[in-house]
C-alpha positions as CSV (number, residue, x, y, z in Angstrom):
1,X,10.4,7.6,-5.8
2,X,12.1,7.0,-2.5
3,X,12.6,3.3,-1.6
4,X,10.9,3.6,1.8
5,X,8.7,6.7,1.9
6,X,7.2,7.7,5.2
7,X,3.5,6.9,5.3
8,X,0.9,8.4,7.5
9,X,-1.6,6.5,9.7
10,X,-4.8,6.0,7.7
11,X,-3.1,6.0,4.4
12,X,-3.6,3.1,2.0
13,X,-0.4,1.4,0.8
14,X,0.5,-1.6,-1.2
15,X,2.5,-4.7,-0.2
16,X,5.6,-5.5,-2.1
17,X,8.4,-8.1,-1.9
18,X,11.0,-6.3,0.2
19,X,14.6,-5.9,-1.0
20,X,15.8,-6.5,2.6
21,X,14.5,-10.1,2.5
22,X,11.8,-9.5,5.1
23,X,9.2,-12.3,4.8
24,X,5.5,-11.3,4.4
25,X,3.1,-12.4,7.1
26,X,0.8,-15.3,6.4
27,X,-2.3,-14.0,4.7
28,X,-0.7,-11.1,2.9
29,X,0.5,-11.2,-0.6
30,X,2.4,-9.0,-3.0
31,X,0.0,-6.4,-4.5
32,X,-2.5,-6.4,-1.6
33,X,-3.6,-2.9,-0.6
34,X,-3.8,-2.3,3.2
35,X,-4.5,0.6,5.5
36,X,-1.7,1.7,7.9
37,X,-3.0,1.8,11.5
38,X,0.2,2.2,13.6
39,X,3.9,2.9,13.4
40,X,6.7,1.1,15.1
41,X,10.5,1.5,14.8
42,X,11.1,-0.7,11.8
43,X,7.6,-2.1,11.2
44,X,4.2,-0.9,10.5
45,X,0.9,-2.3,11.6
46,X,-1.5,-2.6,8.7
47,X,-5.2,-3.7,8.4
48,X,-7.1,-5.4,5.7
49,X,-10.7,-6.7,5.9
50,X,-10.7,-6.4,9.7
51,X,-7.4,-8.3,10.3
52,X,-4.1,-6.7,11.4
53,X,-0.5,-7.6,10.5
54,X,2.9,-6.4,11.5
55,X,4.9,-5.7,8.3
56,X,8.5,-4.6,7.7
57,X,8.8,-1.1,6.3
58,X,10.6,-2.3,3.2
59,X,7.6,-4.4,2.3
60,X,5.4,-1.2,1.8
61,X,5.1,1.0,-1.2
62,X,2.7,3.8,-2.3
63,X,-0.6,2.5,-3.6
64,X,-0.7,1.9,-7.4
65,X,-3.9,3.1,-9.0
66,X,-5.2,0.6,-11.5
67,X,-7.6,1.1,-14.4
68,X,-10.6,-1.1,-14.6
69,X,-11.1,-2.8,-17.9
70,X,-13.8,-1.1,-20.0
71,X,-13.9,2.1,-17.8
72,X,-13.0,5.2,-19.6
73,X,-10.9,7.8,-17.8
74,X,-11.8,11.4,-18.7
75,X,-9.1,13.5,-20.3
76,X,-7.8,16.4,-18.2
77,X,-9.3,19.7,-19.2
78,X,-12.5,18.3,-20.5
79,X,-14.5,18.5,-17.3
80,X,-17.0,21.3,-17.1
81,X,-17.9,23.0,-13.9
């Protein structure tokens, strides 16, 4: 996985602690999932619950899909059409 992949506007990404030492804006924490709304030179504008923040590119990573406890995930190849 690339360290700073390019994301498209509208994509959901996850906040991480950046290796470059960029501080997270107040109100955003590591692991929060946000939607990318605009692109700037070294920052991205993200939105969560109607609020927008300006975040350093190194603080973004692809969204991690998480399993919900007690929810079974069907095995590949078992779905009938």
